[in-house]
C-alpha angles and dihedrals in degrees: 000000000000102000092186091058093046093048093048092050094045092048092051090051091063098039114156113281095006136100143177127273112219102214094155100109112148121235089261092054091044089052090058093048095044091046089056089063098031097250117144109244098229123150089248093052091050089051091050089048091053091047088054088067107025095049096041108130111249095014088133091068091073107013121072098176143003127218105219129197117238089251091052097047086062095048131088135228122249090269092055097256113135107248096241090053092047090054095045091052088057092048092252115136115235115224135181136217105227105173119101097223134260131304132184112281108241114252092004112095115211095015131108139212125198118233133204109090094115108091092003096129091056092046092050091054090052094048091048090053086053090055107269115149101174134027139208133216121181126207122188124218115185123202114215142121105325092350147147093052123206087243092059094046093048097044092051095044090050092051091048090051093050090048093049093050091051090050094051090047086058092045089249117134111239118225104203112206119184099170117200102204120240092211114113141046097275121137124248086250091058090048089052092051093051095042091051094049092046094050093047091055093043095054092042089056093044091054092048089055092051097246113168107232095204087063098048137076129212117220099200138187117237116246099248141142117269117269090250097045116126091227115049124204124251120222090251092054092046092048095047096046095041094051092046091050093049094047090054095050114022120081112243092232096062111121096237149315123243122185132225118222091222100191098323118134118264093254095040094056090048094048093046093051090047093051089055093051091047087059092043122161098122123133092229133051114259114215141143140272102183132167112174094020089063099032106041102087091041093052093051093050095044093048092063091065119359094196103038102036101059094104098047089043089053090049090055092047094048090048091056091044090051092050092051091046088057091046089054087064098037094251101114122113128190089232089068090072090074090073095055115130096228 
């Protein structure tokens, strides 16, 4: 493990005013997104869709890194340049999703465990050779009647820690993502309770496995009321409770925290991130690692004409990336949305 390399990469991933594009949707997830706008989910259309974002002129102004799917890391841009090489030339760090998705957790109805540890050491070596410098593993924690169980929290935290240790062994920065789902009618207080317990267990397991925190990134859920809750959370409430939760559970020497949008609207995820950075005072940078919240407007525009709408789709994507870059420094204002190009 080269801690200097890990630290340098992790620090660059949370550079001021920049965040991470999550472009690691599986073929199955892409199928759902494409179906919603009537685009056939062929391998070539998926490649064209990735090119839309990764080859966008000026993307490096707001995006520090991109999480790629294992299909995408082997694909090439329209000009024939392998995607990892294209990103590296722009100063954008290529990353890779390495988990194999979630399965039902045995004996625990309604709960999930993430698979993919078997063979991970060898896959990391392969992905590093293809240009990956960081990786991502997502665990899923569901809030519901009598869940999450301690068994679910522990099993997922242990898997995240084993994954992170294997990454650092390979000099790849681990992005650790224990996602507390926003689905449900739970209150923001219940979300806080579950998020706090989850993060406690995750960092306990990371420490047990010897993971070096300055060479790791947390991809965190925001503390927020469930989508079906009768009382929804304001950006100020989300910011205050999320920061309090993180300060109580996350080691101060961690390289940085990036947030997932997790089903929030595009503007909501931007406003919530901005509210956190307006409060400030955290020992780590707080930035973004969004998928849909960066891609949604672009997908809708591109889908209307895959050949002709590349430029306006890129404009929409770069606008959302810029708004989130501003939010990562606490300089976003709702009024800025009036100038959006879509």
